[in-house]
C-alpha positions in Angstrom: -6.6 -60.1 81.9 -6.7 -59.2 78.3 -10.4 -58.4 78.7 -9.8 -56.4 81.7 -9.2 -52.7 81.1 -9.6 -53.2 77.2 -10.6 -49.8 76.5 -7.1 -48.4 77.8 -5.5 -51.0 75.8 -7.2 -50.1 72.5 -6.2 -46.4 73.1 -2.6 -47.6 73.7 -2.6 -49.8 70.7 -3.9 -46.9 68.4 -1.4 -44.5 70.1 1.5 -46.8 69.3 0.6 -47.2 65.7 0.2 -43.2 65.3 3.5 -43.1 67.1 4.9 -45.5 64.6 3.4 -43.8 61.7 4.7 -40.3 62.9 8.2 -41.5 63.6 8.2 -43.2 60.0 6.8 -40.0 58.5 9.6 -37.9 60.1 12.3 -40.6 59.1 10.9 -41.2 55.5 8.7 -38.3 54.7 6.6 -38.4 51.5 5.6 -35.8 49.4 4.3 -34.7 45.5 5.3 -32.9 42.7 3.7 -32.1 39.1 5.3 -31.3 36.3 4.1 -30.2 32.8 5.6 -32.3 30.1 5.0 -32.2 26.3 3.5 -35.2 24.6 5.5 -37.0 21.9 4.3 -39.4 19.2 5.7 -42.7 19.1 5.7 -45.6 16.5 3.8 -43.4 13.6 3.8 -45.0 10.3 6.0 -43.0 7.6 2.7 -42.7 5.7 1.0 -40.3 8.0 1.3 -37.1 9.7 -0.3 -36.8 13.3 -1.3 -33.8 15.3 -2.2 -33.8 18.9 -5.4 -32.1 20.1 -3.6 -31.6 23.3 0.0 -30.9 23.3 0.9 -31.3 27.0 0.4 -33.4 29.9 0.5 -33.0 33.8 2.7 -35.7 35.4 2.4 -36.2 39.2 4.9 -37.9 41.2 4.1 -39.1 44.6 6.4 -41.0 47.1 9.2 -40.4 49.3 10.4 -37.1 49.6 14.1 -37.8 48.6 12.9 -39.7 45.5 10.3 -36.7 44.6 13.0 -34.2 45.0 15.4 -35.6 42.7 12.8 -35.8 39.8 13.7 -33.3 37.0 11.2 -32.1 34.2 13.9 -33.6 31.7 13.5 -37.1 33.6 10.1 -37.3 32.6 8.7 -38.9 29.3 5.2 -38.8 28.0 3.9 -40.2 25.0 1.3 -41.8 22.8 1.6 -45.0 20.8 0.4 -45.0 17.2 1.7 -48.5 16.0 -1.8 -49.5 15.8 -2.4 -47.0 13.2 -2.1 -49.0 9.6 -3.5 -48.9 6.0 -4.0 -46.0 3.9 -7.3 -44.0 4.9 -8.1 -40.5 4.6 -8.0 -37.8 7.5 -9.6 -39.1 10.6 -9.3 -38.9 14.5 -8.5 -41.5 17.0 -8.6 -41.6 20.9 -5.0 -42.6 22.2 -4.2 -43.4 25.5 -1.2 -41.1 27.2 1.7 -43.1 28.8 4.4 -41.6 31.2 7.6 -42.8 33.2 10.1 -41.2 34.9 13.8 -42.0 34.1 15.7 -43.9 37.0 12.4 -43.9 39.1 11.0 -47.6 40.0 7.4 -48.2 40.3 8.1 -49.1 44.1 9.7 -46.0 45.0 7.0 -43.5 43.6 3.7 -43.3 42.3 3.3 -41.9 38.8 0.1 -40.3 37.3 -0.4 -38.3 34.1 -3.3 -36.2 33.1 -5.1 -36.2 30.6 -4.9 -40.0 30.3 -6.6 -39.8 26.8 -6.0 -37.5 24.0 -7.5 -36.9 20.2 -5.1 -37.4 17.6 -5.6 -36.2 14.3 -4.3 -38.3 11.5 -3.9 -37.6 7.9 -2.2 -39.6 5.0 1.2 -37.9 3.5 0.7 -36.7 0.1 3.3 -35.1 -2.2 3.4 -33.2 -5.7 5.9 -31.0 -7.8 4.7 -28.0 -9.0 6.5 -24.9 -11.0 7.6 -21.8 -9.3 6.0 -18.5 -10.6 7.9 -15.5 -10.3 6.1 -12.0 -8.9 8.0 -9.0 -9.4 7.4 -6.5 -6.6 9.2 -3.4 -8.2 9.6 -1.8 -11.6 13.0 -1.8 -13.2 15.0 1.2 -12.8 14.6 4.2 -15.2 16.4 3.5 -18.4 16.5 -0.6 -17.7 14.0 -3.2 -18.7 14.1 -6.7 -17.2 15.7 -9.6 -18.9 14.2 -13.2 -19.0 14.3 -14.7 -15.7 16.1 -17.7 -14.5 14.8 -19.8 -11.7 17.0 -22.6 -10.3 15.5 -25.1 -9.8 12.2 -24.2 -11.7 9.9 -26.6 -9.8 9.5 -27.7 -6.2 8.2 -30.6 -4.4 5.4 -29.9 -2.0 4.6 -32.7 0.7 2.4 -32.9 3.9 -1.0 -33.6 5.3 -3.2 -34.6 2.2 -6.0 -31.6 3.0 -3.0 -28.9 3.2 -1.0 -30.1 0.0 -4.5 -30.2 -2.1 -4.8 -26.7 -1.2 -1.5 -25.4 -2.6 -2.2 -24.2 -6.3 0.6 -21.9 -6.9 4.5 -21.7 -5.9 5.4 -17.9 -5.7 8.7 -16.1 -5.5 8.5 -12.5 -4.8 11.3 -10.5 -5.7 12.2 -6.8 -6.5 15.1 -4.7 -7.6 17.9 -4.4 -5.0 18.8 -0.8 -3.4 22.0 -0.9 -5.4 19.8 -1.3 -8.8 22.3 -3.3 -10.4 20.6 -6.9 -10.7 17.8 -8.7 -9.3 19.6 -12.1 -8.0 19.9 -14.2 -4.9 18.1 -17.1 -3.2 14.6 -16.5 -2.5 12.0 -18.1 -0.3 9.3 -20.1 -2.3 5.8 -19.3 -0.9 2.9 -21.7 -1.2 -0.3 -20.3 -1.9 -4.0 -21.4 -2.4 -6.3 -20.3 -5.0 -7.4 -17.1 -3.2 -3.7 -15.9 -2.9 -3.3 -16.6 0.6 -0.2 -18.5 2.0 -0.7 -22.2 2.7 1.0 -23.3 6.0 1.7 -26.9 7.2 3.6 -28.1 3.9 7.1 -29.1 3.4 9.1 -27.5 0.2 12.1 -29.2 -1.1 13.8 -27.2 -1.8 12.6 -24.2 0.4 14.3 -21.6 -1.6 15.1 -21.3 -5.3 18.2 -19.3 -7.2 16.8 -16.2 -9.1 18.6 -14.3 -11.7 17.2 -11.6 -13.8 19.8 -9.2 -15.7 18.7 -5.5 -16.1 19.1 -4.6 -19.7 19.7 -0.9 -20.5 16.9 0.8 -22.7 16.5 4.5 -23.6 14.2 6.5 -21.9 11.5 8.7 -23.8 10.4 12.1 -23.5 7.8 14.1 -25.7 9.5 17.4 -26.8 7.6 20.4 -29.0 9.2 21.1 -32.3 10.0 24.6 -33.1 10.3 26.4 -36.5 13.5 28.3 -37.0 12.4 31.2 -39.1 15.0 33.6 -40.4 15.2 36.8 -42.2 12.2 39.1 -43.2 9.5 39.0 -46.1 9.9 42.0 -48.7 8.3 45.1 -47.5 5.2 45.9 -47.2 4.6 42.1 -46.6 4.9 40.5 -43.3 4.7 37.1 -41.4 1.3 36.4 -40.4 1.7 33.0 -38.7 4.0 29.9 -38.7 3.1 26.1 -38.4 5.3 23.0 -38.1 4.5 19.5 -38.9 4.9 17.4 -36.8 4.3 19.9 -33.8 6.3 17.4 -31.5 8.2 14.2 -31.4 9.4 11.6 -29.0 13.1 11.5 -28.2 14.8 8.5 -26.6 18.1 8.6 -24.7 19.8 8.7 -21.1 17.5 10.3 -18.6 20.4 12.8 -17.8 20.5 13.8 -21.4 16.7 14.2 -22.0 16.3 16.3 -19.0 18.2 18.9 -20.6 16.0 19.2 -23.6 12.2 20.3 -23.8 12.2 21.6 -27.4 13.8 21.0 -30.8 14.2 23.2 -33.7 14.4 22.9 -37.3 17.0 23.8 -39.7 16.5 27.6 -40.4 13.9 28.7 -42.9 14.6 31.7 -44.8 11.8 34.2 -45.8 14.1 37.0 -47.3 12.3 38.8 -50.0 9.4 36.6 -49.9 5.9 37.9 -50.7 4.0 34.8 -50.6 3.6 31.9 -48.2 6.4 29.6 -48.1 6.4 26.1 -47.3 9.8 24.1 -46.8 10.7 20.6 -45.7 13.7 20.8 -43.4 15.7 18.7 -41.1 14.9 18.7 -37.4 18.1 19.4 -35.0 18.0 16.5 -32.7 20.9 16.5 -30.3 23.6 13.7 -31.2 23.2 11.9 -27.9 19.5 11.4 -28.5 17.2 9.8 -31.1 13.7 10.1 -32.4 11.1 7.3 -32.1 9.3 6.6 -34.6 12.4 7.7 -36.8 11.6 11.5 -37.6 14.4 13.8 -39.1 12.2 16.3 -41.1 9.5 18.8 -40.5 7.1 21.0 -42.9 7.3 24.4 -41.9 4.6 26.7 -43.2 5.2 30.5 -43.0 2.1 32.6 -44.1 3.2 35.9 -45.6 0.6 38.5 -46.3 0.9 42.2 -47.4 0.5 44.6 -44.2 -2.9 46.4 -45.2 -2.3 49.0 -42.6 1.1 50.0 -44.1 -0.6 50.2 -47.6 -3.0 52.5 -46.4 
């Protein structure tokens, strides 16, 4: 009986198996989901810094639809185990296997695959050094002031990180300028690590990352060059007359507040009288300097020379 009509019986069996799979797929449907997950580093020795050549992985979950649909991106963990990295060696690359798991999902309920399966990891030993902080002033002091001695607290900062990056750091710089109120230069400023070419070095850690800077603004007089004018009064005896007047020095430098200097362009001497004079007159007289200003270097007197000659026209 079994051998009779075997073709029909085979078709019936295959149909029954297909029906069984169909019924089960309807009752227990299967599906797949792929999520992007960042790769973490596990069990790295404290003496190293690691950088992944590939920062993310694709995790695919296949299984019962009810199980796969319940998986959230935050349920996935992807990592590389670097517990085998030991010893103090220089910068180098290794190939590390990528591992993955889904929280609360058992292996019998779903199949988990990850891509890529292997990533390149760049390893460098951690290095550190302490360096003094340099000040770079980005503005000039306001008119009438000068900078006092700067105070940096702390005056030195620790630099740590990958050995190659730490070796590039040649200077630690704080850039500061006068604030808009013009009162002082003070506050907490970021410390910038720089290489020998003056470019900022990234990838290092500064401790502390900022330093306190205090610079007093010390008042200093402004200066201005002004002309010295001889104050010649009266007239020489007829028929002589004044031919020329010269004064030494011809100009002096005054110092004081900017608003006071703005009002002055010329200073005069004390009066030089040529009353009834018939020959050249030379006098050393005081220079009239406004009391709110001073001369630098100290100049208080000037020599005035008044050339007097007979007026030949009148004589004729």
